[in-house]
VOBA-1610 file (N, C-alpha, C; in pm, whole numbers, padded with zeros to 5 digits, always signed):
BEGIN
Met+12551+13023+06763Met+12606+12950+06865Met+12562+13046+07008Asp+12496+12975+07077Asp+12488+13049+07218Asp+12582+12978+07301Phe+12669+13056+07368Phe+12762+13010+07480Phe+12705+13049+07609Glu+12579+13080+07633Glu+12523+13132+07774Glu+12439+13013+07787Leu+12431+12981+07940Leu+12337+12904+08007Leu+12221+12939+08005Thr+12122+12845+07990Thr+11966+12913+08045Thr+11952+12937+08166Glu+11834+12982+08200Glu+11778+13017+08349Glu+11780+12902+08431Glu+11735+12791+08350Glu+11696+12672+08414Glu+11842+12604+08457Gln+11946+12627+08346Gln+12070+12542+08372Gln+12158+12634+08463Leu+12144+12748+08475Leu+12194+12853+08566Leu+12155+12814+08709Ala+12029+12808+08741Ala+11982+12759+08862Ala+12014+12604+08907Phe+12034+12546+08821Phe+12105+12420+08842Phe+12246+12427+08908Arg+12307+12471+08818Arg+12446+12503+08862Arg+12466+12569+08980Asp+12405+12690+09001Asp+12405+12740+09167Asp+12363+12661+09248Leu+12262+12550+09232Leu+12214+12465+09348Leu+12339+12370+09384Ile+12396+12332+09263Ile+12516+12217+09293Ile+12645+12296+09341Arg+12669+12430+09308Arg+12784+12518+09356Arg+12754+12529+09512Thr+12641+12582+09539Thr+12589+12581+09684Thr+12614+12474+09785Phe+12575+12364+09731Phe+12578+12229+09793Phe+12721+12194+09802Ala+12794+12212+09698Ala+12954+12174+09719Ala+13007+12241+09795Arg+12996+12377+09793Arg+13076+12459+09901Arg+13036+12472+10023Arg+12907+12431+10028Arg+12873+12417+10210Arg+12881+12284+10272Ser+12866+12174+10187Ser+12862+12038+10235Ser+12973+11977+10197Ile+13044+11976+10096Ile+13166+11919+10075Ile+13313+11982+10082Ala+13312+12102+10059Ala+13463+12185+10072Ala+13493+12182+10191Pro+13412+12180+10307Pro+13473+12185+10429Pro+13564+12043+10472Val+13528+11946+10418Val+13579+11807+10423Val+13645+11737+10324Ala+13661+11808+10226Ala+13712+11764+10093Ala+13873+11723+10110His+13924+11789+10191His+14071+11781+10220His+14105+11633+10296Glu+14014+11670+10408Glu+14022+11543+10482Glu+13987+11404+10415Trp+13880+11413+10321Trp+13824+11315+10289Trp+13899+11245+10152Glu+13995+11321+10096Glu+14039+11318+09966Glu+13913+11318+09844Ile+13857+11426+09896Ile+13731+11436+09803Ile+13738+11560+09718Ser+13737+11695+09073Ser+13671+11839+09009Ser+13687+11925+09091Lys+13626+12026+09075Lys+13639+12148+09173Lys+13559+12125+09288Val+13606+12096+09366Val+13570+12065+09500Val+13598+11934+09557Trp+13511+11830+09486Trp+13566+11696+09498Trp+13536+11616+09380Met+13621+11547+09299Met+13590+11498+09192Met+13531+11348+09227Gly+13550+11290+09354Gly+13471+11184+09379Gly+13318+11188+09372Val+13253+11278+09401Val+13110+11297+09382Val+13053+11288+09243Ala+13158+11368+09149Ala+13086+11369+09015Ala+13113+11218+08955Gly+13225+11136+09022Gly+13246+10994+08979Gly+13115+10909+09019Val+13089+10909+09147Val+12962+10832+09192Val+12842+10873+09110Leu+12811+10991+09085Leu+12671+11032+09034Leu+12696+11002+08852Gly+12844+11027+08826Gly+12859+10986+08674Gly+12829+10836+08658Thr+12867+10765+08706Thr+12866+10607+08685Thr+12722+10571+08724His+12662+10615+08823His+12507+10582+08866His+12437+10620+08723Ser+12454+10745+08668Ser+12375+10798+08550Ser+12396+10723+08432Met+12519+10654+08406Met+12522+10586+08304Met+12456+10444+08290Ala+12443+10390+08430Ala+12336+10284+08437Ala+12194+10312+08425Ala+12174+10445+08472Ala+12013+10484+08454Ala+11988+10517+08290Arg+12084+10565+08242Arg+12068+10600+08094Arg+12049+10468+08018Ile+12124+10371+08053Ile+12132+10237+07991Ile+11958+10190+08010Leu+11927+10202+08110Leu+11772+10147+08137Leu+11663+10236+08078Ala+11710+10373+08070Ala+11619+10448+08036Ala+11602+10443+07886Thr+11722+10427+07803Thr+11726+10436+07665Thr+11689+10273+07617Asp+11732+10190+07672Asp+11722+10059+07617Asp+11662+09948+07702Gly+11619+09986+07819Gly+11562+09875+07895Gly+11408+09849+07833Thr+11330+09747+07894Thr+11204+09715+07866Thr+11108+09818+07954Glu+10982+09832+07932Glu+10899+09917+08021Glu+10898+09853+08159Ala+10891+09702+08166Ala+10893+09654+08329Ala+11041+09697+08380Gln+11169+09706+08323Gln+11283+09728+08400Gln+11281+09875+08421Arg+11229+09954+08329Arg+11238+10098+08368Arg+11125+10120+08501Ser+10993+10078+08461Ser+10929+10093+08597Ser+10985+10017+08719Arg+11062+09893+08710Arg+11134+09826+08835Arg+11230+09925+08897Trp+11328+09998+08835Trp+11434+10028+08868Trp+11467+10196+08889Leu+11404+10237+08766Leu+11454+10389+08751Leu+11395+10486+08862Pro+11287+10471+08896Pro+11218+10570+09000Pro+11309+10561+09127Gly+11349+10442+09182Gly+11462+10429+09290Gly+11585+10493+09233Met+11630+10474+09124Met+11758+10529+09105Met+11732+10706+09096Ala+11627+10738+09055Ala+11611+10902+09030Ala+11625+10933+09181Thr+11560+10877+09276Thr+11551+10934+09404Thr+11679+10903+09493Gly+11762+10821+09443Gly+11874+10792+09526Gly+11873+10664+09613Glu+11745+10605+09612Glu+11710+10490+09706Glu+11797+10371+09647Ile+11810+10371+09524Ile+11857+10255+09424Ile+12010+10329+09376Arg+12119+10253+09440Arg+12249+10288+09394Arg+12296+10214+09261Ser+12379+10259+09170Ser+12402+10164+09076Ser+12546+10214+09039Gly+12601+10120+08917Gly+12734+10165+08869Gly+12735+10087+08726Leu+12834+10056+08684Leu+12853+09976+08560Leu+12962+09895+08530Ala+12959+09789+08533Ala+13055+09670+08550Ala+13089+09627+08397Leu+13189+09694+08327Leu+13237+09658+08195Leu+13375+09607+08219Thr+13477+09649+08271Thr+13606+09653+08270Thr+13629+09517+08321Glu+13728+09449+08255Glu+13775+09316+08326Glu+13931+09323+08330Pro+13977+09231+08395Pro+14127+09225+08397Pro+14209+09225+08297Gly+14133+09150+08196Gly+14205+09150+08066Gly+14146+09217+07948Ala+14040+09286+08003Ala+13954+09388+07886Ala+13911+09508+07953Gly+13999+09627+07890Gly+13950+09762+07917Gly+13885+09820+07815Ser+13960+09907+07737Ser+13920+09987+07640Ser+13836+09897+07519Asp+13896+09763+07523Asp+13867+09655+07405Asp+13756+09572+07462Leu+13609+09644+07482Leu+13529+09574+07561Leu+13480+09421+07473Gln+13507+09405+07349Gln+13469+09309+07257Gln+13568+09203+07338Gly+13671+09215+07393Gly+13762+09107+07454Gly+13709+09062+07593Ile+13587+09089+07642Ile+13571+09055+07764Ile+13528+08880+07775Thr+13558+08824+07895Thr+13542+08684+07884Thr+13440+08641+07984Thr+13364+08731+08044Thr+13241+08702+08128Thr+13138+08635+08058Thr+13092+08518+08071Thr+13001+08457+08003Thr+12850+08436+08082Ala+12767+08435+07999Ala+12608+08423+08058Ala+12550+08300+07995Arg+12532+08195+08050Arg+12466+08088+07972Arg+12327+08056+08005Arg+12241+08052+07916Arg+12083+08062+07931Arg+12048+07907+07969Glu+11987+07909+08091Glu+11914+07781+08140Glu+11802+07780+08153Gly+11685+07754+08092Gly+11556+07776+08132Gly+11513+07946+08138Asp+11486+07965+08244Asp+11417+08102+08302Asp+11545+08184+08361Val+11682+08128+08360Val+11788+08210+08396Val+11921+08212+08325Tyr+12018+08289+08350Tyr+12127+08297+08296Tyr+12237+08246+08408Val+12312+08160+08374Val+12430+08123+08482Val+12560+08192+08419Val+12599+08291+08481Val+12673+08399+08469Val+12829+08364+08534Asn+12932+08346+08465Asn+13066+08344+08522Asn+13164+08438+08469Gly+13247+08501+08575Gly+13348+08583+08509Gly+13389+08668+08651Ala+13472+08784+08588Ala+13525+08873+08696Ala+13537+09002+08629Lys+13507+09106+08706Lys+13495+09251+08659Lys+13630+09311+08772Thr+13652+09443+08715Thr+13746+09514+08811Thr+13763+09647+08788Trp+13802+09734+08886Trp+13792+09874+08885Trp+13627+09934+08852Ile+13545+09872+08939Ile+13391+09895+08933Ile+13382+10006+09038Thr+13340+10138+09004Thr+13314+10245+09080Thr+13171+10208+09131Asn+13128+10220+09243Asn+12984+10229+09333Asn+12975+10074+09344Ala+13045+09970+09325Ala+13016+09833+09332Ala+12981+09790+09459Arg+13050+09829+09555Arg+13028+09779+09708Arg+12896+09829+09765His+12844+09912+09706His+12712+09970+09776His+12610+09995+09668Ala+12621+09914+09556Ala+12526+09949+09424Ala+12424+09836+09474Ala+12294+09867+09469Ala+12174+09761+09458Ala+12155+09703+09348Ile+12209+09732+09237Ile+12189+09678+09105Ile+12325+09719+09014Leu+12383+09619+08944Leu+12496+09648+08843Leu+12448+09616+08707Pro+12469+09694+08602Pro+12465+09627+08456Pro+12591+09560+08454Val+12596+09449+08412Val+12719+09378+08398Val+12730+09327+08243Leu+12833+09361+08176Leu+12853+09333+08040Leu+12899+09188+08037Val+12824+09087+07947Val+12857+08951+07927Val+12850+08907+07797Lys+12903+08778+07763Lys+12883+08738+07660Lys+12755+08635+07654Thr+12680+08630+07599Thr+12559+08543+07585Thr+12578+08434+07484Asp+12667+08463+07377Asp+12705+08364+07274Asp+12866+08418+07260Pro+12973+08328+07321Pro+13112+08345+07306Pro+13152+08323+07158His+13063+08245+07082His+13125+08216+06934His+13051+08297+06854Ala+12987+08408+06887Ala+12921+08491+06783Ala+13004+08537+06672Lys+12983+08570+06549Lys+13056+08630+06460Lys+12945+08713+06374Pro+12982+08855+06362Pro+13082+08924+06459Pro+13060+08935+06589Thr+13159+08949+06657Thr+13155+08941+06829Thr+13043+09024+06912Pro+13019+09134+06861Pro+12936+09210+06906Pro+12781+09158+06919Arg+12749+09073+06829Arg+12628+09003+06834Arg+12604+08912+06948Gly+12716+08867+07007Gly+12724+08784+07142Gly+12724+08851+07246Ile+12705+08984+07261Ile+12756+09049+07385Ile+12609+09132+07435Ser+12559+09118+07546Ser+12447+09168+07615Ser+12486+09208+07768Ile+12383+09282+07813Ile+12412+09341+07948Ile+12318+09291+08032Leu+12342+09228+08132Leu+12254+09172+08248Leu+12244+09261+08375Met+12125+09295+08426Met+12125+09370+08541Met+12102+09250+08668Ile+12255+09277+08742Ile+12245+09181+08855Ile+12228+09238+09002Glu+12133+09183+09081Glu+12093+09276+09217Glu+12195+09231+09308Ala+12236+09314+09409Ala+12316+09289+09544Ala+12244+09185+09596Gly+12308+09088+09670Gly+12256+08981+09747Gly+12237+08848+09675Thr+12250+08867+09546Thr+12232+08757+09446Thr+12340+08627+09489Pro+12290+08526+09516Pro+12416+08428+09535Pro+12530+08413+09423Asp+12653+08399+09478Asp+12739+08371+09409Asp+12782+08497+09293Phe+12713+08616+09344Phe+12800+08743+09321Phe+12856+08814+09390Glu+12984+08834+09395Glu+13048+08851+09518Glu+13164+08994+09485Val+13162+09099+09574Val+13205+09222+09550Val+13333+09202+09622Gly+13447+09182+09570Gly+13587+09153+09652Gly+13644+09305+09705Lys+13770+09312+09716Lys+13836+09414+09770Lys+13841+09531+09687Asp+13871+09645+09788Asp+13837+09784+09741Asp+13991+09798+09661Leu+14024+09836+09560Leu+14164+09870+09505Leu+14218+09988+09533Pro+14334+09979+09574Pro+14415+10121+09613Pro+14446+10192+09505Lys+14420+10313+09528Lys+14451+10423+09406Lys+14528+10541+09438Leu+14578+10595+09352Leu+14655+10721+09353Leu+14573+10839+09397Gly+14487+10855+09348Gly+14366+10951+09372Gly+14232+10907+09368Tyr+14138+11009+09361Tyr+13992+10952+09337Tyr+13955+10873+09462Lys+14000+10914+09580Lys+13978+10858+09705Lys+13856+10820+09745Gly+13747+10886+09726Gly+13623+10891+09799Gly+13548+10766+09749Pro+13525+10740+09617Pro+13438+10637+09595Pro+13506+10494+09576Glu+13462+10390+09601Glu+13517+10278+09614Glu+13538+10206+09450Ser+13627+10140+09436Ser+13674+10087+09317Ser+13707+09957+09336Cys+13611+09847+09260Cys+13630+09719+09339Cys+13645+09605+09237Glu+13676+09509+09275Glu+13673+09379+09205Glu+13558+09309+09235Val+13497+09245+09131Val+13372+09186+09135Val+13377+09047+09063Asn+13349+08922+09145Asn+13382+08782+09138Asn+13243+08717+09090Ile+13219+08648+08975Ile+13069+08592+08962Ile+13125+08451+08940Thr+13074+08359+08999Thr+13075+08195+08971Thr+12954+08128+08972Asp+12894+08090+08880Asp+12793+08021+08875Asp+12654+08086+08899Cys+12656+08241+08863Cys+12564+08313+08965Cys+12444+08302+08867Arg+12315+08286+08913Arg+12194+08253+08849Arg+12124+08385+08833Val+12079+08444+08738Val+12033+08578+08700Val+11907+08544+08629Pro+11799+08611+08676Pro+11654+08584+08573Pro+11668+08659+08435Val+11616+08587+08374Val+11603+08600+08220Val+11541+08741+08183Glu+11449+08768+08269Glu+11387+08915+08281Glu+11488+09043+08319Asn+11590+08984+08345Asn+11728+09094+08367Asn+11797+09155+08265Leu+11762+09083+08147Leu+11844+09110+08025Leu+11789+09245+07976Val+11888+09331+07963Val+11842+09475+07929Val+11791+09481+07765Gly+11680+09518+07787Gly+11598+09534+07653Gly+11528+09389+07598Gly+11556+09317+07686Gly+11472+09174+07665Gly+11519+09074+07553Ser+11638+09108+07473Ser+11695+09025+07367Ser+11856+09057+07377Glu+11882+08937+07322Glu+12039+08928+07338Glu+12126+09012+07227Gly+12253+09044+07237Gly+12326+09076+07122Gly+12312+09247+07117Ser+12284+09313+07207Ser+12277+09441+07187Ser+12337+09534+07297Gly+12418+09429+07395Gly+12494+09481+07483Gly+12634+09580+07478Leu+12696+09577+07365Leu+12785+09645+07338Leu+12760+09772+07289Asn+12633+09784+07207Asn+12604+09938+07165Asn+12544+10006+07291Gln+12470+09910+07372Gln+12415+09983+07485Gln+12513+10051+07582Ala+12645+09944+07591Ala+12752+10011+07665Ala+12811+10123+07600Leu+12839+10108+07483Leu+12907+10225+07409Leu+12832+10346+07392Ser+12686+10349+07405Ser+12613+10465+07430Ser+12630+10537+07556Ala+12635+10443+07657Ala+12648+10489+07788Ala+12779+10566+07803Leu+12880+10498+07747Leu+13027+10566+07768Leu+13030+10686+07677Glu+12943+10708+07577Glu+12951+10817+07498Glu+12891+10946+07616Phe+12781+10913+07672Phe+12732+11003+07782Phe+12823+11028+07896Gly+12902+10914+07934Gly+12989+10934+08041Gly+13113+11017+08004Arg+13150+11015+07883Arg+13276+11105+07874Arg+13254+11243+07879Cys+13096+11278+07864Cys+13097+11427+07881Cys+13128+11444+08031Asn+13087+11346+08122Asn+13076+11351+08251Asn+13227+11382+08295Ile+13328+11290+08231Ile+13468+11307+08256Ile+13526+11435+08214Ala+13478+11483+08081Ala+13514+11597+08053Ala+13490+11709+08134Gly+13350+11692+08189Gly+13316+11813+08305Gly+13405+11788+08439Arg+13438+11672+08468Arg+13529+11664+08600Arg+13644+11714+08573Ala+13708+11702+08441Ala+13844+11738+08408Ala+13847+11903+08426Val+13736+11952+08359Val+13733+12094+08356Val+13717+12155+08516Gly+13654+12100+08599Gly+13636+12121+08762Gly+13784+12113+08801Val+13852+12012+08771Val+13967+11984+08825Val+14088+12119+08778Ala+14070+12107+08650Ala+14147+12231+08595Ala+14120+12388+08638Gln+13995+12412+08648Gln+13955+12533+08720Gln+14004+12547+08854Ala+13978+12443+08937Ala+14024+12446+09083Ala+14185+12452+09074Ala+14251+12419+08985Ala+14392+12432+08967Ala+14412+12576+08948Leu+14367+12631+08829Leu+14384+12776+08803Leu+14368+12863+08915Asp+14251+12843+08991Asp+14198+12915+09087Asp+14308+12917+09201Leu+14344+12824+09238Leu+14452+12793+09334Leu+14563+12848+09307Ala+14634+12842+09203Ala+14734+12914+09142Ala+14751+13063+09141Leu+14633+13118+09081Leu+14599+13256+09087Leu+14607+13324+09225Ala+14540+13252+09315Ala+14517+13320+09465Ala+14656+13310+09557Tyr+14739+13192+09507Tyr+14859+13198+09573Tyr+14957+13267+09508Ala+14963+13289+09391Ala+15055+13392+09318Ala+15032+13545+09368Lys+14902+13574+09422Lys+14866+13709+09448Lys+14924+13718+09576Glu+14932+13605+09667Glu+14965+13609+09788Glu+15114+13595+09825Arg+15165+13513+09766Arg+15326+13492+09803Arg+15409+13593+09714Arg+15500+13641+09808Arg+15597+13743+09755Arg+15733+13693+09758Ala+15808+13722+09663Ala+15937+13706+09649Ala+16011+13824+09572Phe+16131+13856+09653Phe+16206+13946+09589Phe+16135+14095+09602Gly+16046+14101+09711Gly+15972+14220+09745Gly+15839+14263+09662Gln+15790+14149+09607Gln+15661+14165+09542Gln+15599+14037+09489Pro+15463+14061+09503Pro+15388+13913+09465Pro+15440+13860+09346Ile+15461+13713+09361Ile+15502+13632+09222Ile+15428+13656+09132Ala+15308+13704+09119Ala+15227+13709+09027Ala+15239+13835+08932Glu+15346+13897+08974Glu+15392+14018+08901Glu+15515+13965+08802Phe+15558+13844+08849Phe+15675+13814+08757Phe+15616+13740+08630Gln+15682+13778+08524Gln+15620+13723+08377Gln+15613+13588+08353Ala+15723+13508+08427Ala+15710+13372+08412Ala+15578+13315+08463Ile+15517+13369+08594Ile+15419+13312+08640Ile+15305+13366+08565Gln+15299+13484+08507Gln+15192+13547+08424Gln+15156+13468+08326Ile+15259+13423+08248Ile+15245+13314+08136Ile+15190+13186+08175Lys+15204+13134+08274Lys+15176+12995+08316Lys+15017+13035+08351Leu+14975+13137+08421Leu+14836+13164+08445Leu+14764+13197+08332Ala+14812+13270+08219Ala+14762+13297+08101Ala+14708+13144+08017Asp+14812+13087+08012Asp+14811+12948+07950Asp+14688+12853+07984Met+14705+12865+08153Met+14607+12792+08210Met+14473+12841+08175Ala+14452+12966+08194Ala+14303+13011+08173Ala+14250+12987+08019Met+14344+13000+07937Met+14305+12992+07799Met+14253+12841+07764Gln+14320+12738+07838Gln+14311+12615+07802Gln+14195+12554+07882Val+14154+12613+07985Val+14067+12569+08077Val+13924+12620+08004Gln+13929+12750+07949Gln+13797+12801+07895Gln+13767+12710+07773Ala+13889+12692+07688Ala+13878+12597+07579Ala+13806+12478+07600Ala+13871+12402+07695Ala+13801+12286+07761Ala+13661+12307+07807Arg+13631+12390+07859Arg+13479+12405+07903Arg+13401+12432+07772Leu+13436+12504+07685Leu+13345+12522+07579Leu+13353+12381+07480Leu+13437+12328+07479Leu+13459+12205+07406Leu+13361+12099+07476Thr+13357+12120+07592Thr+13283+12005+07691Thr+13117+12063+07671Trp+13096+12195+07680Trp+12967+12218+07616Trp+12915+12187+07497Trp+12990+12179+07411Trp+12949+12173+07245Trp+12919+12030+07245Ala+12987+11952+07339Ala+12958+11807+07312Ala+12836+11786+07383Ala+12811+11841+07504Ala+12690+11794+07587Ala+12560+11857+07504Ser+12585+11943+07403Ser+12468+11998+07373Ser+12429+11910+07238Lys+12524+11841+07190Lys+12487+11738+07074Lys+12391+11632+07148Leu+12430+11591+07263Leu+12368+11488+07334Leu+12237+11531+07382Asp+12228+11674+07427Asp+12098+11708+07468Asp+12006+11713+07361Arg+12052+11719+07240Arg+11978+11732+07124Arg+11952+11589+07059Gly+11992+11491+07123Gly+11968+11341+07094Gly+12045+11325+06950Glu+12138+11400+06949Glu+12216+11361+06817Glu+12337+11267+06848Arg+12389+11211+06764Arg+12503+11124+06755Arg+12638+11197+06808Ala+12691+11166+06880Ala+12814+11236+06958Ala+12930+11171+06993Asp+12975+11076+06917Asp+13084+10983+06964Asp+13220+11076+06938Leu+13205+11134+06829Leu+13335+11236+06807Leu+13342+11342+06900Glu+13223+11419+06916Glu+13241+11554+07006Glu+13276+11495+07133Thr+13219+11400+07192Thr+13243+11350+07350Thr+13390+11294+07351Ala+13452+11220+07257Ala+13575+11191+07254Ala+13671+11311+07253Met+13649+11401+07155Met+13731+11516+07174Met+13698+11597+07297Ala+13610+11608+07361Ala+13591+11693+07477Ala+13663+11628+07588Lys+13662+11481+07603Lys+13720+11408+07717Lys+13852+11403+07692Val+13915+11382+07590Val+14048+11364+07554Val+14110+11506+07607Tyr+14050+11635+07530Tyr+14123+11772+07543Tyr+14105+11802+07692Ala+14000+11802+07761Ala+13957+11840+07899Ala+14066+11759+07990Ser+14076+11643+07989Ser+14155+11552+08066Ser+14301+11592+08043Glu+14354+11624+07939Glu+14491+11660+07918Glu+14492+11809+07976Val+14399+11885+07975Val+14419+12011+08016Val+14415+12008+08201Ala+14348+11900+08242Ala+14342+11897+08384Ala+14474+11839+08429Leu+14536+11753+08361Leu+14680+11706+08384Leu+14781+11823+08396Gln+14779+11897+08289Gln+14872+12001+08270Gln+14844+12103+08347Ser+14708+12133+08405Ser+14686+12254+08488Ser+14710+12234+08652Ala+14695+12110+08657Ala+14745+12045+08820Ala+14901+12056+08838Leu+14952+12037+08707Leu+15115+12022+08717Leu+15159+12182+08729Glu+15102+12245+08660Glu+15133+12397+08633Glu+15104+12473+08783Ser+14983+12423+08824Ser+14954+12487+08971Ser+15050+12451+09083Met+15077+12317+09092Met+15178+12288+09163Met+15304+12361+09144Arg+15373+12384+09046Arg+15486+12473+09003Arg+15475+12582+09057Val+15367+12663+09049Val+15349+12804+09099Val+15348+12819+09260His+15295+12674+09311His+15296+12677+09475His+15447+12653+09521Gly+15538+12612+09413Gly+15657+12559+09451Gly+15654+12485+09545Gly+15731+12465+09664Gly+15737+12350+09764Gly+15621+12300+09806Tyr+15549+12425+09851Tyr+15399+12410+09906Tyr+15310+12307+09810Gly+15343+12314+09694Gly+15254+12228+09597Gly+15279+12095+09609Tyr+15378+12068+09687Tyr+15427+11899+09685Tyr+15366+11866+09853Ser+15317+11948+09900Ser+15288+11921+10036Ser+15139+11882+10051Ala+15110+11773+10141Ala+14962+11723+10152Ala+14887+11811+10226Asp+14938+11914+10286Asp+14862+12035+10368Asp+14803+12111+10270Phe+14833+12118+10118Phe+14784+12215+10031Phe+14692+12143+09926Glu+14577+12202+09874Glu+14480+12106+09807Glu+14543+12083+09677Val+14631+12154+09638Val+14677+12136+09485Val+14746+11998+09483Glu+14806+11939+09567Glu+14868+11804+09576Glu+14745+11694+09536Arg+14640+11734+09592Arg+14527+11639+09571Arg+14476+11633+09437Leu+14459+11748+09377Leu+14456+11772+09246Leu+14535+11724+09120Tyr+14647+11709+09167Tyr+14782+11635+09085Tyr+14738+11508+09089Arg+14683+11446+09201Arg+14667+11289+09201Arg+14522+11270+09139Asp+14430+11340+09152Asp+14311+11311+09082Asp+14311+11313+08949Ala+14372+11394+08870Ala+14384+11438+08733Ala+14411+11307+08653Pro+14516+11242+08678Pro+14544+11124+08579Pro+14411+11037+08581Leu+14326+11012+08653Leu+14222+10929+08609Leu+14132+10972+08489Met+14127+11088+08469Met+14026+11140+08351Met+14100+11088+08217Ala+14215+11098+08206Ala+14281+11051+08080Ala+14290+10900+08062Ile+14233+10835+08172Ile+14212+10692+08160Ile+14067+10644+08137Gly+13996+10698+08238Gly+13874+10670+08228Gly+13750+10652+08106Glu+13652+10594+08108Glu+13580+10573+07980Glu+13667+10620+07872Gly+13764+10492+07850Gly+13832+10499+07734Gly+13979+10561+07734Thr+14088+10502+07736Thr+14213+10580+07733Thr+14216+10703+07627Asn+14291+10811+07657Asn+14296+10905+07531Asn+14366+10851+07422Glu+14451+10763+07419Glu+14530+10690+07323Glu+14418+10626+07216Ile+14323+10544+07298Ile+14211+10489+07222Ile+14119+10577+07148Leu+14087+10675+07229Leu+13999+10761+07175Leu+14069+10858+07093Lys+14155+10894+07071Lys+14227+10963+06966Lys+14207+10854+06824Thr+14228+10743+06815Thr+14189+10646+06712Thr+14034+10665+06676Val+13961+10681+06776Val+13834+10692+06745Val+13811+10828+06680Ile+13867+10929+06717Ile+13855+11071+06652Ile+13896+11058+06513Ala+14016+11013+06501Ala+14086+10992+06365Ala+13994+10906+06287Arg+13934+10793+06303Arg+13829+10705+06211Arg+13711+10803+06188Gln+13677+10864+06272Gln+13547+10940+06224Gln+13588+11065+06141Leu+13706+11133+06144Leu+13745+11220+06054Leu+13775+11178+05899Ala+13837+11057+05914Ala+13874+10978+05789Ala+13730+10915+05733Gly+13652+10910+05790Gly+13519+10858+05741Gly+13415+10999+05714Ala+13490+11113+05725Ala+13431+11229+05675Ala+13293+11280+05765Arg+13302+11241+05896Arg+13225+11291+05976Arg+13281+11388+06083Gly+13343+11508+06040Gly+13415+11606+06087Gly+13338+11677+06204Pro+13388+11739+06267Pro+13295+11841+06356Pro+13222+11944+06297Gly+13088+11921+06352Gly+12983+11995+06324Gly+12902+11952+06198Ser+12926+11823+06170Ser+12860+11751+06043Ser+12731+11687+06118
//
């Protein structure tokens, strides 16, 4: 097993690091903007999931129409799955799309939709057949374009952290969407399309979590070397050393688990187990690392003048987004019980 990045991957990583340090880090604290700013990873991750849906499941006409602009950034997108009464259980959505000739008439509401306010198009999970048995056969995805009458982006929802990207309510009332905007061109594939995108998205969440955890560790280490108590740097105290050692081990384990899951996706292999493991573990490490870093900082860690306070507020999102950790643990357990263990 190769734990080293390729030359191409290293070049891409260095490019992103340079951009983040030069253009984002100087304003990150001011804008509430993973290691430098988790919000950027959120904007790109949600957009990438929409692009993946079109790339893997869209018709040739749909790919030609939207993907070039999405690749350049001219077209921004997101993913409208969650509803006020349906989060991790996507089969529980109540948004409907009734076909009338060459259009679907869509009614429903979505919430916590990242990128919604500035998206040119949004993949929206709907029930094209609310009475289908089993339920997944009645679920589809429609691409709804900004400016479509009766498709309204509502208020931005206030959040504990993740302050950069907007997370919005979306209200849809008798909205008429062309039939050609049905992803894949046939009804009943939407749930599988969404779950496949979420599998990809969980690697993004795991990566974000590793970034937050690494930043928390870096800040704790730097502060522990500088802060003095009883005549010596606090990094010399065993209690602090144990915290730093635990954080370093956990961050590296989370990073390797994330790379492992990503490598499965890169090879085009099934990775629901691996991405769930990476997302759950890395997000829990981010939470713990942010808290431990705050403790190393003492009273300063609680101050909005120090960056660790932002990390502490950003970290909880990763334990919730793209499937709560509690739900994903049941996914992991079911895969194990079904004899699809790690490495199979």
